[in-house]
C-alpha positions in Angstrom: -4.7 41.9 10.2 -6.7 40.8 13.3 -8.6 37.5 13.4 -11.6 36.3 15.3 -9.1 34.8 17.9 -7.8 38.4 18.6 -11.4 39.7 18.9 -12.2 36.8 21.3 -9.2 37.7 23.5 -10.1 41.4 23.5 -13.7 40.7 24.4 -12.9 38.1 27.0 -15.1 35.4 25.4 -14.6 32.2 23.4 -13.9 32.4 19.7 -17.0 30.3 19.1 -19.1 33.1 20.8 -17.4 35.6 18.4 -18.3 33.4 15.5 -22.0 33.3 16.6 -22.1 37.1 16.9 -20.5 37.6 13.5 -22.8 35.0 11.9 -25.8 36.9 13.2 -27.1 34.0 15.4 -29.9 34.9 17.7 -28.9 32.9 20.8 -26.4 35.4 22.1 -27.1 37.7 25.0 -27.2 41.4 24.2 -24.4 42.3 26.6 -22.1 39.6 25.1 -22.9 40.7 21.6 -22.1 44.3 22.5 -18.7 43.3 24.0 -17.8 41.4 20.8 -18.8 44.2 18.5 -16.9 46.8 20.7 -13.8 44.6 20.6 -14.1 44.1 16.8 -14.4 47.9 16.3 -11.4 48.6 18.7 -9.2 46.1 16.7 -10.6 47.3 13.4 -11.6 43.7 12.6 -13.2 43.4 9.2 -14.9 40.4 7.7 -13.5 39.7 4.2 -15.8 39.4 1.2 -15.9 35.6 1.2 -16.8 35.5 4.9 -19.7 37.8 4.3 -21.6 34.8 2.9 -21.6 33.4 6.4 -24.5 35.7 7.3 -26.4 35.2 4.0 -29.3 32.9 3.4 -27.2 31.0 0.9 -24.4 30.2 3.3 -23.1 26.6 3.1 -22.3 24.9 6.3 -19.3 22.8 7.2 -19.3 20.7 10.4 -16.4 19.7 12.7 -17.2 16.8 14.9 -14.9 16.5 17.8 -15.2 14.8 21.2 -11.8 14.6 22.8 -10.9 14.6 26.5 -7.8 16.7 25.8 -8.7 20.4 26.2 -5.6 21.6 24.3 -6.3 19.3 21.3 -9.9 20.4 21.1 -8.9 24.1 21.3 -6.2 23.7 18.6 -8.6 21.7 16.4 -11.4 24.3 16.7 -9.1 27.3 16.1 -7.6 25.6 13.0 -11.1 25.0 11.6 -12.4 28.5 12.4 -9.4 30.3 10.9 -9.7 28.2 7.7 -13.3 28.7 7.0 -13.0 32.5 7.4 -11.4 32.8 4.0 -13.6 30.2 2.3 -17.1 31.6 2.8 -18.4 28.6 4.8 -20.3 28.7 8.0 -18.8 26.3 10.6 -20.7 24.2 13.1 -18.8 22.5 15.9 -20.4 19.5 17.5 -19.7 16.2 19.3 -22.0 13.7 17.5 -23.7 12.8 14.2 -27.1 13.4 15.8 -26.3 17.2 16.0 -26.0 17.6 12.2 -28.6 15.1 10.9 -31.2 17.9 10.4 -28.9 20.3 8.6 -30.2 20.8 5.1 -27.3 23.2 4.1 -24.6 20.8 5.2 -22.0 20.5 2.5 -19.1 18.7 4.3 -17.8 17.3 7.6 -14.4 17.2 9.2 -14.1 14.1 11.5 -11.6 14.1 14.3 -10.5 11.0 16.2 -12.1 8.8 17.5 -15.1 9.8 15.4 -13.0 9.6 12.3 -13.0 5.8 12.7 -16.6 5.4 13.6 -18.0 3.1 10.9 -21.6 4.1 11.7 -20.8 7.8 11.2 -18.9 7.0 8.0 -21.7 4.9 6.5 -24.3 7.5 7.4 -22.4 10.3 5.7 -21.8 8.1 2.6 -25.6 7.3 2.5 -26.4 11.0 2.6 -23.6 11.7 0.0 -22.0 14.3 2.3 -18.2 14.7 1.7 -16.0 14.2 4.7 -12.3 14.3 5.7 -11.0 12.0 8.5 -8.2 13.3 10.7 -5.8 10.7 12.3 -7.8 7.9 10.7 -6.7 4.3 10.4 -7.6 2.5 7.2 -10.7 1.0 8.7 -12.6 2.2 5.6 -11.7 3.3 2.1 -14.3 6.1 2.5 -13.4 9.8 2.7 -10.1 11.7 2.4 -7.7 11.2 5.2 -5.0 13.4 6.8 -2.6 12.9 9.7 1.0 12.1 10.6 2.6 8.7 10.8 1.9 8.2 14.5 3.6 4.8 14.7 6.8 6.1 13.1 6.8 9.2 15.3 6.4 7.2 18.5 9.2 4.8 17.4 11.5 7.8 16.9 10.7 9.1 20.3 11.4 5.8 21.9 14.6 5.5 19.9 15.6 8.9 21.3 15.1 7.7 24.9 17.0 4.5 24.1 19.8 6.6 22.6 20.0 8.6 25.9 20.6 5.2 27.7 17.2 4.5 29.1 16.2 0.8 29.2 13.3 1.0 31.7 10.8 3.1 29.8 7.2 3.4 31.1 4.5 4.1 28.6 1.1 5.8 29.3 -1.2 4.8 26.5 -4.1 6.9 25.1 -7.7 6.0 25.0 -8.1 2.5 23.6 -11.0 3.7 21.4 -8.5 5.9 19.4 -6.5 4.2 16.6 -3.7 6.7 17.2 -3.4 5.3 20.7 -2.7 1.8 19.3 -0.3 3.1 16.6 1.7 5.2 19.1 2.1 2.2 21.5 3.0 0.0 18.5 5.8 2.5 17.6 7.1 2.2 21.1 7.1 -1.6 20.9 8.8 -1.5 17.5 11.8 0.4 18.9 12.1 -1.8 22.0 11.9 -5.0 20.0 14.6 -3.8 17.5 16.8 -3.2 20.5 16.1 -6.8 21.7 14.5 -5.4 24.9 11.7 -7.3 26.7 8.7 -5.0 27.3 7.6 -5.2 30.9 3.8 -5.1 31.1 4.1 -3.4 34.5 5.6 -0.4 32.6 2.6 -0.1 30.3 -0.5 1.6 31.7 -3.7 2.9 30.0 -4.9 6.5 30.1 -7.5 8.4 28.1 -5.6 11.5 26.9 -6.8 13.5 29.9 -4.6 15.1 32.5 -6.4 13.2 35.3 -5.6 9.8 33.6 -2.0 10.9 33.3 -1.9 11.5 37.0 -3.2 8.0 37.7 -0.9 6.4 35.2 2.2 8.2 36.4 1.5 7.4 40.0 1.1 3.7 39.1 4.4 3.7 37.3 6.3 5.7 39.9 5.0 3.6 42.7 6.8 0.5 41.3 9.6 -0.9 43.4 11.8 -0.9 40.2 10.3 2.2 38.6 11.0 3.4 35.1 13.8 5.9 34.4 11.7 7.5 31.7 8.0 7.9 31.0 6.7 8.4 27.4 3.1 9.6 27.5 0.8 9.4 24.5 0.0 13.1 24.6 1.4 16.2 26.3 -1.5 16.6 28.8 -0.7 13.2 30.3 3.0 13.9 30.1 2.5 17.2 32.1 0.5 15.2 34.6 3.5 12.8 34.9 5.7 15.9 35.7 3.3 16.9 38.4 3.3 13.4 39.9 7.1 13.3 39.9 7.2 16.6 41.7 4.7 15.4 44.3 6.8 12.3 44.9 10.0 14.4 45.1 11.5 12.8 42.0 13.5 15.3 40.1 13.0 15.7 36.3 15.2 15.1 34.4 17.8 14.2 37.0 16.0 11.1 38.3 13.3 10.7 35.6 12.9 11.7 32.0 9.4 12.6 30.8 8.4 13.0 27.1 5.1 13.6 25.4 3.4 13.8 22.0 1.7 16.7 20.1 3.7 19.9 21.1 0.6 21.3 22.7 0.9 24.8 24.4 1.2 23.1 27.8 4.5 21.5 26.7 6.1 24.9 26.4 4.4 26.5 29.4 5.4 24.2 32.2 8.8 23.6 33.8 10.8 21.7 32.8 9.5 22.2 29.2 8.5 18.9 27.6 10.5 17.0 25.1 7.8 16.0 22.6 6.7 14.9 19.2 5.8 18.0 17.2 2.7 17.8 15.0 0.7 21.0 14.2 -2.9 20.1 15.1 -4.1 23.6 14.1 -2.4 23.4 10.7 -3.6 19.8 10.2 -7.2 20.8 10.7 -6.7 23.8 8.4 -5.4 21.5 5.7 -8.4 19.1 6.3 -10.8 22.0 5.7 -9.0 22.9 2.4 -9.1 19.3 1.3 -12.8 19.2 2.1 -13.4 22.4 0.1 -11.7 20.8 -2.9 -13.8 17.7 -2.5 -17.0 19.7 -2.4 -16.1 21.3 -5.8 -14.7 18.1 -7.3 -16.7 15.2 -5.9 -15.4 12.7 -8.5 -11.7 13.3 -7.9 -9.7 10.4 -6.5 -9.6 10.1 -2.7 -6.4 11.5 -1.0 -4.4 10.4 2.0 -2.1 13.2 3.2 0.7 12.3 5.7 2.2 15.4 7.3 5.7 15.7 8.7 6.6 15.4 12.4 9.8 15.9 14.4 11.2 15.3 17.8 11.6 18.5 19.9 14.3 18.0 22.6 13.7 20.1 25.6 14.6 20.1 29.3 12.4 17.2 30.5 14.7 14.5 29.2 18.3 13.5 29.9 20.4 10.3 30.3 19.4 8.1 33.2 21.0 8.9 36.5 23.7 6.6 37.7 23.0 7.5 41.3 20.5 5.8 43.5 17.6 8.0 44.7 
């Protein structure tokens, strides 16, 4: 059965545009609307009975707040939310800040992605308004709201242990945005593994990015310009890891022969580039879908105990990692 994602691909527009057309919103150009409707007819796309309420005056609105420099993370998060609300009869609004949803009178719940999920001002405002919310990738900075994520610290420790098991001792680390708690937890996991192996962490091998591809380029160049450069780079997400691969290519450093590169997330880019990235697998799309389901339960049972869901992760070994070379470059 086709989804709005299929309709978006057929029409050559974003899935958010498809949603606006199907929700009957007025701010869509006539030509664009016609492309979407034509694609939907060609694919025999049908709105299910629950989703029909999206166009009714009684529709209830869920909001997803996301402001992330990683394009692949934003896309997976938005797709996960859109696919989930289709079967639940909610209308979805996607925004970047609390200010965008303050005037919504039909708002029944909010999904908060990092770093917004740890913004105390946002949490307190939603509590004051008695709007249920679910926090993705949230540290326990507040007891408020249901929470869902993976154990980022344990996952990063496992990835570092994997590199250590290959024989790497000079491991460079590209941290994520310092405003994100997941950045800290992933770096702490790396440190945990190093310390358990009685290795001293060289501060020169630890650089800070912001989860964007551009920051990965800067971080990798800094690490690979060292006189005694790392034999492996662990980046806090796959976009920065793919930037490290590009930097290695530019500097004529072969991966994985002379350098191993690993990432985090199992984003589509990790499987599309060469060599394919060894990475930590977490299903962002599934995580957001589960967050929406938790929120729907919370809306119907506001007095139920708060939940904290920890989803599984695993290390995916691919072609970007290997034992360190014994040859000089």
